[in-house]
N, C-alpha and C positions, 0 to 999 in steps of 0.2 A: 502493500498499500504504500501511497505518495504520504506519508504520515507527516514529513516535513513543511509540505503545504498547508496539512491540516493545522498544524502547532503554530505555523506562520499566523496563519489567518484568525486562530483563536487567542493570539498573542495582540492582534491588530496591529501587525506588520505590511507596510505599506507592499504593495505589489503582489499578495498573496492571493488574489481574488483568482487566480486561473481554476483553481479546483474548491467547491463548495465543500464546507465542512464536513456537511452531512453525509457526504457522498458513500460512507461503509454504514448510515443508518439501518438501523434494523426495519425489517417489514413484517407483515402481520402473517402471511404466508407460510409455514413451516416447510422446508426441506426434510428434515429429520426431525425425528420423535424425541424429545427431550425429557428424560425419566428422574425427576426430581428425587424418585424413592431409589435407586440404586444403593444397591446393600453397601454399608460401610463396616470394616472390623473395628473392633474394639481391641483394646489394650496392644496397640502394635509397638514394637519398637520403633526409636527414630529410623532404624536401617528400613525395617519393615513398611514403615510409612512413605519413606522415600520410594520406595520399590513399588508400591501401591498408587502411589499419586505418578508417578512417571508412565505408568503400565497403563492405568484408564485413560489417563491423557493421548498415550501412543494411538488410543483408538481411533480417534478424529482422523487420523490419517491412514489407520491400515481397515477399520470398518466401511470409514466413511468414504474412503478414497474412491474417485470416480471410476466408475464399473467400467469404462472403454480405455481409458488413458492411464489409469493409477495415479494420476495428478492430485492434489490436494485441493478441495473447494474454497470458494472464498471464505463461506461461514457456512452455519448449518441452516440458517433461513435463508430465504429469496434475495439473492443482491439485486437491488433496483427491480426492473421488471423481466429480466433476462431470464430467469426461473431459473433451473435446478443444474443449469451446464457450465455455470461458472465457475473454471478453476482459475488458480493464482498463480503466477510462476514462482514469485519471492517464496511464497507460503510451502508452495511444494520443497524450495530448497531447503528449508526448515525440516520440512518434513521427511525428507530423505534421510537429515543427521540422524530424526528420531528413530526413523527404521533400522539404521545403523545401530543405534543405542539398542533396540529391542532383540535385534540379531545375537549382538554381543552378549546381554543378557539371556538370550535364551528363551524371552516370549515367543519369538517364531524360530525357524531354521534358518540358518545361512542360507539355506536354498532356496528358501522362500523370499528371503529378503534380495536377494540377488536377482529373481525372476521378478519381484515386483518394481524394483529400478529400476533393471533392465526394459521393464514395460514404458516405464516413464521414458526413458532414454528414447527408445523408439517412436514415441508418438510425436517428443520434441524434434529428434531429427527429420519430421515432415511438416513440424508444423510452423506456421508463419513465425519468420523471423526479418528483421530490419537493421543489413548491415551486421549480421551477427547478434544483433541483441532481440530478445524477445520482448513481446508486448507483457502490460501488467496482467492484463486479465486474456485466456484463453477461452475457446468453445471445447470442451473436456472431450466433445465426440468427433470433432470435426476439424480441431487444429486450428482453425480460424479466428482472426482477432477479435473481442468484443473489446470494444473501447471505452476506456474507462471515465471519460469526462468528453464534452464534444471534440474537442482536440487532439485528446490524447489516443492515438489511435494506431499507434505506430510503435518503435522500439522505447523501451524504458531500462535505461543504463542501469538504475537502482537493484530495480528488482529481478532484473539480468544480475547482477552481482550476488544476490541472495542468493538465486538459484544456484548459479556456479559457486558460492560458497558451501553448498550440501553438493553439487556433482564432483567437485574437487575431492573433499571428504570421500566419498563413494569410489572415486577411482584408486584411492590411497588403501582403500579399505578391502576391496574386493581384487583381489590380487592371484587369486586360484587359478591356474591352467586350465578352465572347463571354457565350453563354447557360450554359455551364458556371461561369466563375468570375463572374458577376453571381448565379447562383443561390446559388453558397457562399457569397458574400457577404452575400447578405441574408438567409440562414437562419442563419448566424454571429452576425449582428447582432441577429436577432430572442430566438435563444436567450440572447446573452447579455443583452439587456437583460432577460429573464424572470427569473433566477437570483435569488430573494429573499435577497437577503445578509442586510439589515436583519431580517427575520424569523427566521433562524438567530441572532439573541440574544437572544431571550425576553424582550425588553424591557430589557435589561439593558447595562451597558457590558462586553461580551464574546461575543464568537461562539463558537457551540458546533457541535463535529462532526460529529454526527449528528441527524437524526430519521426515524422512521419512522410508516407510517401504523398499523402492526401493533404498535409497543414506543413510540409517541410518543419523548418524551424520555430513555429510561431508562439510554440510555449515558452520557448525564449528562457529557458529556466536554468541558469548557472549554478554547482554544484558548490556552494560553499559550506565551510564547517562551521560549528562544532555540531554534527547530530549525527543520525545514523549511518551515514554513506562514508564512513571511513574506509571499511572493505571496498567501495567501488574505487577509492582511488588506490589501495593496494594490489586489487586484481588489476588494475589497468596498468601499474607500473610491472607486474607479474607478466603480462600477455607474451608469449613466445614471438609474436608477430606483428602485434599492434601495438607495442608498448608505449607509453606514454614516457615526457620527460621530468626529471626532478623537478622542473621550472614548473609544470604544472600544477602539482602538488604544493609547490612553495606559494606560487602567484594566484592558484586557484582557490584550491581547499584551505590553505593555511591564512584566510582574509575573512574580512567581512566583521559587521557589527558584534557578531554571535560567536567570534572564533575564541580570542584571548578573553580571560577574564581575572581572574586572580584577586578577586574580592573575597571577602569570609561572608557566611551565611550561618546562621544560628550556631556560628563560633568555626564553622569549617571552612578551610580555602579551597576554593573551586578553581582549579586551574583553566578550565575551558569551559567555554559553552552560556548558556542563558545564565540571566539571574536565576538563582535557586537552581538552575542545573536542567529544568525542563523535564519533559516525561521520560519515565525512567529506560524505555527502551532505547534511548540513547547508546546506553552502556549492554542493552542485550543482542540487539541485530548482528552488527561485525562481529562481536565477542565469543559467537558462538563458535567460530572457526579461529579468530585470532587471538592467540595465547596473549593475555595482555600482562600476565607477571613478568616483571621485570622487561617490559618493552618499554621503551622510551628511544625520543629524539629530542631534538632542538627546542621544540614546542610542551614538551609534557611526559612526562610518564605516565603510562596509561593504564597502570593499575593503581596507582595515587589515584587520577581523574574517578577512574569508575567507583573507587570506594568512597571518595568525596562526594559525587554525585549521591549515591547511595545514602547516605548518612545525611546528609541534608533534607532529601525527600522525607526517610525516617525521623529526622526529630521533629521537622514540621508536623508531620501526622500527630506524632506523641504531644506536641504542645498543642496542638487542633486551636490554631487562635479563633477558626471561624463556629467552635464549638459545637462540632457535627457528632451526632450520636454514633456511635461504637468506633470513633478512631482513639490509636492508642496503641502499646509497645505489641498488643495480640494482633492488633488491624491497622495494616498500614500498606503503602503502596499506590503511588500515584502515575499511571502512565495512559497512552492511548486507548479507547477503548469504546465500546456502546457507553450510553446513559440513560437517563429516564428522560434526556432530551435530544436523542438521536447520538450520533458518533462524536467524541469530542477529544481533544488532546488533553487529559487532566495533566495538571503538575501543580507544584505550591504557587504559580500564579496564575491557575486556571483552575481553580478546587471547587468542584459543585456537590462535595459530600461522597463523590462516590471513589470506590476502592477495586481496583483491579489486581485479583489474584495473580495474572502474569508478572504483574509490577514485583510484587517480595518475592515470590518464589523462584522468578528467573534471577534474582538478584542474590542467590544464594553463594556461588563463588564469593561476594563481596560481603556479604553482612550475613554468617551463616549462623549464628545464636537469632538474630533478629529473626531471620526468614523462617528458622524451623520454629520459632515459637507462633509467627503469624500461621505457618502451615497447621500446626496443631488446633489450632486455633479453630481455622477455616473448615477443618476436617472434624473433629469432634463437636463443636458446638455449634456451628451453624450449617454444618452438611445436611440435614434435611432440606434447608432453602437453595444451597448453591454447590452441591454435590450431583451431579448423573452420569449418564452413560458415556461421556468423554471427558469426564474428570470436573473441574471446577468450571461455572460458568465463565462470561467474560468478565461481567461487572457485576458489583450490588452497591447498593447503598443503605444502611441501615436508617438514616436520615428519613430519608423519604420510603420506606420499607418497599424498595424494590429490588427486583433480581433480573438480569438480563434473562432473555430467554433464546438466548446464542454463545454459539461458538467461532471464535475466529482463528482462521489458519495462522496468521502472523503469531497468534497471542499464545494458542496451544502449543507452537512449535518450539519457542524459547525455554517452557515449563521442563519440556523433557530434556532438551539440549544441555541446558545451563545447568540442572541439578547434577547431569551426568559429568557435566566438566569439574562441579565443586566435590564429587564422589570419588573419580579415575582420571580426569583428565582427558579422556579417549576424543574426543572430537576436537581439543586443541592438538593434541598428538598427530593426528590424520591431515587436518590441514595444513599444520608448519610442517609437517614433512614432506610437502611437495616442492620438488627442486624449483618451479618456476615460483610458487611464493617465496620461498628462500630468497630466490635473486629479486622479486620484487620489493623486499621487505629493505635488501641491503640498499639497493637503488635509491630508495627512499631517503638511506640515511639512517633506518630505523635500526634500534640494538636489541638483541634478545637472546636470554640464555638458549632458545631453541636453534639459533640461527647456527650455523656450522661455519668453521673457520674456514 
């Protein structure tokens, strides 16, 4: 989802009117049954509870994956008026990572996982792409583009980067010499080599988010930091055929009003980003694959950045300046999700009294004690209202006595992946082991203990 647009619009930043804030707003016609009475286990240990939540959330991508393409559906209720065929490229990248976790934890067999990811890869191989980049949404049956907004009907470089974050992990994981795994690796490599990242600069030192054969560059959205798009620049630098120069990173990404910060919020210094950090998905999406531990460059130490972002979000909810019902050490986490008003980019500066479970749960690597406390409260105490067949619903508000009737791919995926990174570092190890990613990080001047000398 182009959530940076939604966040900028919610924050009232000029020039963000290209995308309506409610573009992901839930509609009334359900495409999947929502079961609030899914059984919950009692007296689970911490490890058993993490298993339970990861496994139940994974079912969104496994049981509810599109039957033809295997891709992740955008959401569990109908997106716009498009019906049940809308699949999401970025959310599928997160889903692929969840499938890898499931295989590693033996909830499914390796062969089942390879078959499903192979099905997705074979579908993408024939689907619409634009100078190698995929659109935000595809028709899960035909592979044709479903436009995200009136002019957003072509390549979406950010969603493409989330997709390839998952595909690169898959290529590093499925290394056996079997027909299924060999085909999967080869097609991922060929598609990866074909993404024309450098073309999406328009010969300038900045990446552009969208291009469309119908509307050309009219979306005209340059990708500046700090937000969820860090991985887009890392992958653009990592490309074996269409790599960007470091100048594009320095003069494009590392610029703008919302890049450098350095101010204190609630006692915590925030190196980069919006005041109070913005929605928490900024510290999740790029870091499903990129290992932030010890990762640093001239701009920031990214582990410190993500910890600070999380701490500010947590402390804000604990202090609860708007006195919303339920907020506290057990109930925290503000990020973009559904709300009682439609879709909203929740953050300390856009606080509607809505808690999104993915916010605290996907922050597990950065604040394990605080995240675990929230997880236990969500599951044990609030589960009758917010626990269902695909894990926790997208959002809830005790203040407004409201619970979402929806799950979203881009919110469910990080729960599985980031909890796994906290537990074993699995996805971090896979993504960072890619020789291309290693080269890209070095090219941008990033240091990491994971980089081979």
